[in-house]
C-alpha positions as CSV (number, residue, x, y, z in Angstrom):
1,M,18.2,-101.9,32.6
2,S,21.1,-99.5,32.6
3,K,23.5,-99.3,35.5
4,V,22.6,-95.6,36.1
5,K,19.0,-96.6,36.7
6,I,20.1,-99.4,39.1
7,V,22.3,-97.0,41.1
8,S,19.4,-94.4,41.2
9,I,17.0,-97.1,42.4
10,I,19.4,-98.1,45.2
11,Y,19.8,-94.5,46.2
12,A,16.1,-93.9,46.3
13,I,15.6,-97.1,48.4
14,G,18.3,-95.9,50.8
15,I,16.6,-92.5,51.1
16,I,13.2,-94.1,51.8
17,I,14.7,-96.5,54.4
18,G,16.5,-93.5,56.0
19,A,13.2,-91.6,56.1
20,L,11.0,-94.3,57.4
21,L,13.2,-96.5,59.7
22,F,15.9,-94.1,60.9
23,D,13.7,-90.9,61.0
24,V,16.4,-88.7,59.5
25,W,13.9,-85.9,58.8
26,G,12.4,-86.0,62.2
27,A,12.2,-83.1,64.7
28,D,15.1,-84.4,66.7
29,T,17.7,-84.6,63.9
30,T,21.3,-85.1,65.2
31,P,24.4,-84.1,63.3
32,F,25.1,-87.8,62.8
33,K,21.9,-88.2,60.9
34,T,22.6,-85.1,58.8
35,L,26.1,-86.3,57.9
36,S,24.9,-89.8,57.1
37,V,22.4,-88.4,54.5
38,F,25.1,-86.1,53.1
39,A,27.5,-89.1,52.9
40,W,24.8,-91.2,51.2
41,T,24.3,-88.5,48.6
42,V,28.1,-88.1,48.0
43,I,28.4,-91.9,47.5
44,F,25.5,-91.7,45.0
45,I,27.2,-88.9,43.0
46,I,30.5,-90.8,42.9
47,A,28.8,-94.0,41.9
48,L,26.9,-92.1,39.1
49,F,30.2,-90.6,37.9
50,F,32.0,-94.0,37.6
51,V,29.0,-95.8,36.2
52,D,28.5,-93.2,33.5
53,K,32.2,-93.1,32.8
54,N,32.3,-96.9,32.3
55,E,29.1,-97.0,30.1
56,R,30.6,-94.4,27.7
57,K,33.6,-96.6,26.9
């Protein structure tokens, strides 16, 4: 399994955990919840960049 798939699976699990346990898409969404999802996505994009960069070498 490639590292890109592993990073994508970890990201998806994090989104599912956020949706089910932390209710980030609930009616009473706070700015902290919004920023945490945004930060998780930024971390995912950075991880994808470095993993893809290292796999091409």
